[in-house]
C-alpha positions in Angstrom: -29.2 -38.6 15.3 -30.6 -39.4 11.8 -31.0 -36.4 9.5 -33.1 -35.9 6.4 -32.0 -37.4 3.0 -30.4 -35.1 0.5 -29.8 -35.4 -3.3 -26.2 -34.2 -3.0 -23.9 -33.9 0.1 -20.8 -31.8 -0.3 -17.9 -32.5 2.0 -16.0 -29.3 2.7 -17.1 -25.7 3.2 -14.1 -24.0 1.7 -14.1 -22.1 -1.5 -14.5 -25.2 -3.6 -17.3 -26.7 -1.6 -19.3 -23.5 -1.2 -19.1 -22.7 -4.9 -20.1 -26.3 -5.7 -23.2 -26.1 -3.5 -24.1 -22.7 -4.9 -23.8 -23.9 -8.5 -25.8 -27.1 -7.8 -28.6 -25.0 -6.4 -28.5 -22.8 -9.6 -28.8 -25.9 -11.7 -31.7 -27.3 -9.7 -29.9 -30.4 -8.4 -32.4 -30.9 -5.6 -31.7 -30.7 -1.9 -28.0 -30.1 -1.1 -26.1 -30.3 2.2 -22.7 -28.9 3.0 -20.7 -30.5 5.8 -17.8 -28.4 7.1 -15.6 -29.7 9.9 -14.8 -26.2 11.1 -16.0 -22.8 9.9 -16.9 -22.0 6.3 -13.8 -20.7 4.6 -11.8 -21.1 7.8 -9.2 -23.6 6.5 -7.0 -23.0 3.4 -9.4 -20.4 1.9 -9.0 -17.6 4.4 -5.3 -18.1 4.7 -4.6 -17.8 0.9 -3.4 -14.7 -1.0 -6.4 -14.7 -3.4 -4.5 -14.4 -6.7 -6.9 -14.7 -9.7 -4.8 -15.4 -12.8 -6.0 -16.3 -16.3 -2.4 -16.8 -17.5 -2.2 -20.5 -17.0 0.2 -23.0 -18.5 -2.4 -25.3 -20.0 -5.7 -25.1 -21.7 -7.5 -26.2 -18.5 -5.7 -23.6 -16.4 -6.5 -20.8 -18.8 -10.2 -21.6 -19.1 -10.7 -22.1 -15.3 -8.9 -18.8 -14.6 -11.1 -16.9 -17.0 -14.3 -18.5 -15.8 -13.5 -17.9 -12.1 -12.9 -14.2 -12.7 -16.2 -13.9 -14.4 -18.0 -15.8 -11.6 -16.5 -13.8 -8.8 -17.8 -10.6 -10.5 -21.2 -12.1 -11.3 -21.8 -13.2 -7.7 -21.0 -9.8 -6.4 -23.5 -8.3 -8.8 -26.2 -10.9 -7.8 -25.7 -10.3 -4.1 -25.3 -6.5 -4.5 -22.1 -6.7 -2.6 -18.5 -6.0 -3.5 -17.1 -9.0 -5.3 -13.7 -8.6 -3.6 -12.0 -8.8 -7.0 -9.3 -6.1 -7.7 -8.0 -5.8 -11.3 -4.4 -4.8 -11.4 -2.8 -6.5 -14.5 -0.3 -9.3 -14.0 3.3 -9.8 -15.3 4.7 -13.4 -15.3 8.5 -12.8 -15.6 11.0 -14.8 -17.6 14.5 -15.1 -16.1 16.0 -17.6 -18.5 16.0 -18.3 -22.2 14.1 -21.5 -21.6 11.4 -19.6 -19.8 11.3 -16.9 -22.4 10.7 -19.4 -25.2 8.1 -21.3 -23.2 6.3 -18.3 -22.0 6.1 -16.9 -25.6 4.5 -20.1 -26.8 1.9 -19.9 -24.0 0.8 -16.5 -25.3 -0.8 -18.2 -28.3 -2.5 -20.9 -26.2 -4.1 -18.2 -24.0 -5.2 -16.2 -27.0 -6.8 -19.2 -28.5 -8.7 -19.7 -25.3 -10.0 -16.2 -25.4 -7.6 -14.4 -23.1 -6.0 -11.1 -24.1 -2.3 -11.9 -23.4 0.8 -10.1 -24.6 4.5 -10.7 -24.6 6.3 -7.7 -23.1 10.0 -7.0 -23.9 12.1 -5.5 -21.1 12.2 -2.1 -22.8 8.5 -1.9 -23.0 8.2 -3.2 -19.4 10.3 -0.3 -18.1 7.9 2.1 -19.7 4.8 0.4 -18.3 6.1 -0.6 -14.9 9.2 1.5 -14.1 9.2 0.4 -10.4 10.5 -3.1 -11.5 14.1 -3.8 -12.3 13.7 -5.1 -15.8 17.4 -5.7 -16.2 16.9 -8.9 -14.3 14.4 -10.3 -16.8 14.2 -11.3 -20.5 10.6 -10.2 -20.7 7.1 -11.2 -19.4 3.7 -12.2 -20.4 0.9 -9.8 -19.4 -2.8 -9.8 -19.1 -4.5 -6.5 -18.1 -7.6 -7.9 -16.4 -5.9 -10.3 -14.1 -5.8 -9.4 -10.4 -6.7 -10.8 -7.0 -9.7 -11.3 -4.7 -9.8 -10.5 -1.0 -10.2 -14.0 0.6 -12.4 -12.8 3.5 -14.8 -11.1 1.0 -14.8 -14.2 -1.3 -15.6 -16.5 1.6 -18.3 -14.1 2.9 -20.0 -13.9 -0.5 -19.9 -17.7 -1.2 -21.2 -18.5 2.2 -23.9 -15.8 1.9 -25.0 -17.2 -1.5 -25.3 -20.7 0.0 -27.2 -19.6 3.0 -29.6 -17.6 0.8 -30.5 -20.7 -1.2 -33.7 -22.4 -0.1 -32.5 -25.8 -1.2 -29.1 -25.8 0.5 -28.4 -26.6 4.2 -25.1 -25.7 5.6 -23.6 -27.5 8.7 -20.5 -26.2 10.4 -18.6 -28.1 13.1 -19.7 -31.2 11.1 -16.7 -33.4 10.6 -17.2 -36.4 8.3 -16.2 -39.6 10.1 -17.2 -42.2 7.6 -18.8 -42.6 4.2 -20.7 -45.9 3.5 -22.6 -47.3 0.6 -26.4 -47.4 1.4 -28.5 -49.0 -1.3 -28.3 -46.8 -4.4 -26.7 -43.9 -2.4 -24.5 -43.1 0.5 -24.7 -42.9 4.3 -22.4 -40.2 5.7 -21.6 -40.4 9.4 -20.6 -37.0 11.0 -20.1 -35.4 14.3 -23.6 -33.9 13.9 -25.4 -37.0 13.0 -26.0 -39.4 10.0 -26.8 -38.0 6.6 -28.3 -39.9 3.6 -27.5 -38.7 0.1 -27.8 -40.0 -3.4 -24.5 -38.4 -4.3 -21.4 -37.2 -2.4 -18.9 -34.6 -3.6 -15.5 -34.8 -1.9 -14.3 -31.2 -1.8 -12.2 -31.7 1.4 -9.3 -29.5 0.3 -5.6 -30.1 1.3 -6.5 -31.8 4.6 -9.7 -33.7 3.8 -9.8 -34.7 0.1 -7.5 -37.7 0.4 -8.9 -38.8 3.8 -12.5 -38.7 2.7 -11.9 -40.5 -0.6 -10.0 -43.2 1.4 -13.3 -43.9 3.3 -14.7 -45.4 0.0 -11.4 -47.0 -1.1 -10.6 -44.3 -3.7 -7.0 -43.1 -3.8 -6.7 -39.3 -4.5 -3.1 -37.9 -4.9 -3.9 -34.6 -3.1 -1.4 -33.5 -0.5 -0.7 -30.4 1.5 2.5 -28.4 1.7 3.5 -25.1 3.3 3.0 -21.8 1.7 4.2 -18.5 3.3 2.8 -15.0 3.0 4.1 -11.6 4.4 2.5 -8.2 4.1 4.0 -4.8 4.3 1.8 -1.9 5.5 2.9 0.9 3.2 5.2 1.5 0.2 7.6 4.5 0.3 6.5 7.9 -0.8 6.4 8.2 -4.6 6.2 4.4 -5.3 3.5 3.3 -7.7 0.4 2.0 -5.9 -1.6 0.1 -6.8 0.9 -1.7 -8.9 0.6 -4.7 -11.2 0.9 -8.2 -9.8 4.2 -10.0 -10.6 5.2 -13.6 -10.5 8.8 -14.8 -10.6 8.1 -18.4 -11.4 11.7 -19.7 -11.2 12.1 -18.3 -7.7 8.6 -19.3 -6.5 7.3 -15.9 -5.3 4.7 -13.4 -6.3 3.9 -9.8 -5.2 0.5 -8.0 -5.2 -0.9 -4.8 -3.7 -2.4 -5.2 -0.2 -4.3 -2.1 1.2 -1.6 0.7 0.9 1.3 -1.7 0.9 2.2 -5.0 -0.6 1.8 -8.8 -0.1 4.5 -11.4 -1.0 3.7 -15.1 -1.3 6.4 -17.7 -1.5 6.9 -21.5 -1.7 10.2 -23.3 -1.0 11.0 -25.7 -3.9 12.7 -28.0 -1.3 9.6 -28.2 0.9 8.2 -31.7 1.6 4.6 -32.7 1.9 3.1 -31.7 5.3 1.3 -34.5 7.1 0.5 -32.7 10.3 -3.2 -32.1 9.5 -2.9 -28.5 10.5 -3.9 -25.5 8.4 -1.7 -23.1 10.3 1.9 -24.1 10.1 5.2 -22.7 11.4 6.7 -19.8 9.5 10.1 -20.6 8.0 12.0 -17.4 8.9 15.3 -18.7 7.5 13.8 -19.3 4.0 12.1 -15.9 4.1 15.3 -14.1 4.8 17.1 -16.1 2.1 14.6 -15.0 -0.5 14.0 -11.5 0.6 17.1 -9.9 -1.1 15.8 -11.2 -4.5 12.4 -9.5 -4.4 13.9 -6.3 -2.8 16.4 -6.1 -5.7 13.6 -6.9 -8.3 11.1 -4.4 -6.8 13.1 -1.8 -4.8 10.0 -0.3 -3.2 9.9 -3.3 -1.0 13.5 -2.9 0.4 13.7 -2.6 4.1 10.0 -2.4 4.8 8.6 -3.4 8.2 6.4 -6.5 8.2 2.8 -6.0 9.0 1.7 -9.6 9.1 3.3 -13.0 8.3 1.9 -16.5 8.3 2.3 -20.0 6.9 -0.5 -22.2 5.9 -1.2 -25.4 4.1 -1.9 -25.4 0.3 -3.0 -28.4 -1.6 -1.3 -29.8 -4.7 -1.6 -32.6 -7.2 1.4 -34.1 -9.0 0.8 -32.2 -12.2 -0.6 -28.9 -10.7 -3.9 -29.5 -12.4 -7.3 -30.1 -10.8 -9.4 -33.2 -10.4 -13.1 -33.0 -11.5 -14.3 -36.6 -11.7 -16.8 -39.2 -10.6 -14.5 -41.7 -9.0 -17.3 -44.2 -8.1 -20.9 -44.2 -9.0 -22.4 -41.3 -7.1 -19.1 -40.3 -5.4 -17.3 -37.3 -6.9 -13.8 -35.9 -6.3 -13.0 -32.2 -6.6 -9.5 -30.9 -6.0 -7.8 -27.6 -7.0 -4.2 -28.6 -7.6 -3.0 -25.7 -5.5 -5.4 -23.1 -7.0 -8.4 -23.1 -4.6 -9.0 -19.3 -4.7 -7.8 -18.9 -8.3 -10.1 -21.6 -9.7 -12.7 -22.2 -6.9 -15.7 -20.7 -8.6 -15.0 -22.4 -11.9 -14.3 -25.7 -10.2 -17.6 -25.5 -8.4 -19.4 -24.7 -11.7 -17.8 -27.6 -13.5 -18.5 -30.1 -10.7 -22.1 -29.0 -10.7 -22.1 -29.5 -14.4 -20.7 -33.1 -14.0 -23.2 -34.0 -11.2 -26.3 -32.6 -13.1 -25.4 -33.3 -16.7 -23.0 -36.2 -16.4 -20.2 -34.5 -18.2 -17.7 -31.7 -18.0 -17.8 -29.5 -21.1 -15.0 -27.4 -22.6 -12.1 -28.9 -20.7 -9.7 -31.6 -21.9 -10.7 -34.9 -20.1 -7.1 -36.0 -19.6 -6.3 -32.8 -17.7 -9.1 -33.2 -15.1 -9.8 -36.9 -14.6 -8.6 -39.0 -11.7 -7.4 -41.8 -13.9 -4.6 -39.8 -15.4 -2.4 -40.5 -12.4 -2.5 -44.2 -13.0 -1.9 -44.1 -16.7 1.4 -43.9 -18.5 2.3 -40.2 -19.0 1.8 -38.9 -22.5 5.3 -38.1 -23.8 3.8 -35.3 -26.0 2.0 -33.5 -23.2 3.7 -30.3 -22.1 3.6 -29.9 -18.3 2.0 -26.8 -16.8 5.0 -24.8 -15.6 3.1 -21.7 -14.4 2.8 -22.8 -10.8 4.4 -22.6 -7.5 7.1 -25.2 -6.8 5.3 -28.0 -5.1 6.9 -31.2 -3.7 7.4 -34.1 -6.1 6.0 -36.8 -3.8 
């Protein structure tokens, strides 16, 4: 079945794809189609923890975190719905002297990018957040207006915004099977027919970005790996709640409030890339049990709590933990989150729409977002972004 022609076709209806379509509509990019192979937000988006952190380890990460927080709040106001964002404050904890020195340097980078970020010594940390065992840490960076977004609310709002736009058509159960050149544009073959589009945005996420790009002979180093989450229904009597988010970077886990209890997310540094194609993966109980004593000792309120929910899901990553926002071929764009789809989704959609409409991405260092950086010789002076979960090296 042949469908109408579009100005832009977005592949992927997760957080990245929905925000891209919404921002394209706001910028008057013409008729936009979104093709999602399942349900909107039903892949990695809804299975995430929803952390929204401005305390990145690079200029790009800081600016995307700040912009995403603003956009989540703005969309909630526009829709007259709750944004889903909860402000808690966020501590990124240093366990070693190397981390302490590196984290302190990042405070200046974040301040230069407009983020209120402080270094907190353990003594001050005990006063602010007495529920944490500060004897285990050498200090932390802290931003008061960091927090998290509820993934179901974020997915609802983004989908509602897209469906409310007169110039955007949303197609679920619409798997892209092929992308072909067609004159000055593209022909996209899907399970729901053939689409014509002047431009195509590949926002396929951990399971689709690489596959879709391969259809037009573009290599995109986006892979999926396992990430695990557990929730606990209620903290003990007298424990602080809500409490600030905390991230133990060296151990690869973070903790945030969840309803009346807590949520813990974790990634195994020994995990390999997952090539199954599934979003829902097997939960590694052995790894969970090996890591649990650490967070119970760090945050004693979590000790011995019964588990409410637990799941394992795929998360995307790039080799340097940074995103891809680029026009890989004329009229074919690649958008990837580098493991931060909920944290950066709104900002990535905003920047991709900027690239499509204006032909440029403003306010971000080109060498931290372009696809070509993976084929160039690494810059020996470039400091890697260390504020990220431990992703595979392949």
